[in-house]
TORDO-836488 format. One record per residue (C-alpha): x, y, z. Coordinates in steps of 0.25 Angstrom, whole numbers, plus 2048, in hexadecimal, padded with zeros to 3 digits. Each point is the difference from the previous one (the first is absolute). Example, Ala and Ser with C-alpha at 12.3 -4.5 7.8 and 13.67 -1.06 7.14 Angstrom:
# TORDO-836488
8317EE81F 80680E7FE 
***
This chain:
# TORDO-836488
8B066C864 8067F3807 7FD80680E 7F18037FB 7FE7F27FB 8057FA80D 7F7809808 7F47FC7F7 8047F1802 80180280F 7F3807801 7F97F57F8 8067F6809 7FA80780C 7F38007F9 8017F17FD 8037FD80E 7F5808805 7F67F97F7 8057F3804 7FF80380F 7F18057FD 7FD7F37F9 8067F880B 7F880780A 7F37FE7F8 8037F17FD 8087FC80C 7F67F6804 7FD7FA7F2 8067F27FF 8027FC7F1 7FB7F37FB 7FC7F87F3 7F98087F6 80480D804 8058097F5 80D809803 80580B7F9 80F800803 80A80B7FC 80E804803 80580F801 8078037F3 7FF7F27FB 7F48007F6 8047F37FA 7FD7FA80E 7F2805800 7F57F67FE 7F27FB805 8007F2805 7F67F6806 8047F880D 7FF7F17FD 7F97F6808 80D7FC806 80180F805 80C8037F6 80380A7F5 80A8007F5 80880D800 80B8047F5 80E7FD804 7FD7F880D 7F67F67FB 7F67FA80A 7FD80880D 7F77FB80B 7F780C804 7F37F8805 7FE80380F 80880D800 7FC80E800 8038097F4 80B807808 8067F3804 8007FB7F1 80680E7FC 80C7FD809 8017F27FC 8018037F1 80980C803 8097F7808 8017F57F5 80380B7F5 80B805809 8067F3804 7FF7FB7F2 80980B7FC 7F68067F6 7FD80E807 80680880C 7F680480A 7F47FE7F7 7F3807804 7F47F67FE 7F2804800 7F47F7800 7F18047FE 7F57F6802 7F88027F3 7F67F5803 7FF7F980E 7FA7F37FD 8057F780B 7FB80980B 7F18017FD 7F47FC809 7F27FC7FA 7F4806806 7F37F97FD 7F27FF804 7F780C805 80A80C7FD 7FD80B7F7 80C7FE7F7 8047F1801 80E7FD7F9 80F7FE802 80780B807 80F802801 80780180E 80A80B7FC 80280280F 7FC7FA80D 7F17FF800 7F67FC80B 7F37F97FE 7F880D801 80A8077F6 7FD7F57F5 7F1801803 80180F7FE 8077FE7F2 7F57F77FC 7F680B803 7FB7FB80D 7F67F6804 7F48007F7 7F2802806 7FD7F17FE 80D7FD808 8007FA80E 80980280B 8087F37FF 80D8017F7 8077F37FC 80F8007FD 8067F47F9 80F8007FF 80A7F57FB 8097FB80B 80B7F5800 7F87F37FD 7F38067FD 7F780C803 7FB80780C 7F2806802 7FD80B809 7F3807803 7FF80E805 7F4807805 80280E7FB 7F5807807 8047FA80D 80E8047FE 7FB80E7FE 7F780080B 80A7FB80A 80C8087FA 8087F4800 8098017F4 8077F3803 7F87F97F5 80380B7F6 80B7F77FB 80A8047F6 7FD7FA7F2 80A7F87F8 8027FD7F2 7F77F57FB 7F680280B 7F17FF7FC 7F6809808 7F27FC7FF 7F4809805 7F47F7803 7F28047FD 7F980680C 7F77F5807 7F18017FD 7F37FD808 7F27FE7FA 7F3805805 7F37FC7FA 7F17FF804 7F880B806 80A80C7FE 80080C7F8 80C7FD7F8 8037F1800 80E7FE7FA 80F7FD803 80880A808 80E802804 8037FA80E 80780A808 8087FE80C 7F77FA80C 7F28027F8 7F57FC808 7F27FA7FC 7F980D803 80A8087F8 7FE7F77F5 7F1802801 80380F7FF 8097FE7F4 7F47F97F9 7F880C802 7F87FB80C 7F47F8801 7F58007F5 7F2803804 7FE7F1802 80D7FD807 8037FD80E 80D7FF808 7FA7F4807 8057F27FB 80B8057F8 80A7F57FB 80E7FF7FC 8047F67F6 80F7FC801 8097F67FA 8097F9809 80E7FB7FE 7FC7F37F9 7F68087F7 7F37FC808 7F680B801 7FB80380E 7F4809803 80280880C 7F6809808 80580F7FE 80180980C 80280F7FD 80F800806 8047F47F9 80D8027F7 7FF7FC7F2 80A7F77F9 8048007F1 7F57FB7F7 7F680080B 7F18017FB 7F7807808 7F17FD7FE 7F580A805 7F37F9802 7F28067FD 7F780480C 7F47F8802 7F880C805 
***
């Protein structure tokens, strides 16, 4: 019977080690921080099992050993630290500590603006900008190509703008940055232009990449029966807010918030 009990214990120990290795592989790149909720257990020591939240100073209070600094460490490193403190304190011999991250509050990114599912998303592993946008359901139909990332840095904040469409067109993934906890990702609304006057469908339209005046005219349904391509104008606001009226040529490229006016034919 004693041999059988020892065999069962050894088998359970192997299972625990395997489970710990599996968790370590899945969470190897998670860094613990304030607000995270941890479930901590020690093999064959049920009195040492507890659920605890990491404090703002990055510490937890654990039975027998008191305050433990876990902020900035991976779960695997925190497991080794607690096990070492239990052993050096003379409480247990070769303890097997297991940590499961029940809630990952410290490592979250906020995704706002024109996405299908705005919200806060946990970074339970290393995630790129494209990964986090995918978690948020991708860019919504009203979303534009420009993505703004705001992150805290020492002494303030840093703002970076990524042209998602350009990155995809060029295949340059250097801008597909790794998102960090606390980052704010904002997807801007797609720029618009306006067309009115003698067109079939005067309205506002999404300004696609390199949209020309003649393309804008087509998007507006073409000329009305009284319209003419001669004398078309572009109303554009300059950097100081003054509206300029420009002669519109077919191949002129439109800018955000341009207003295209199509005149009535005199004949």
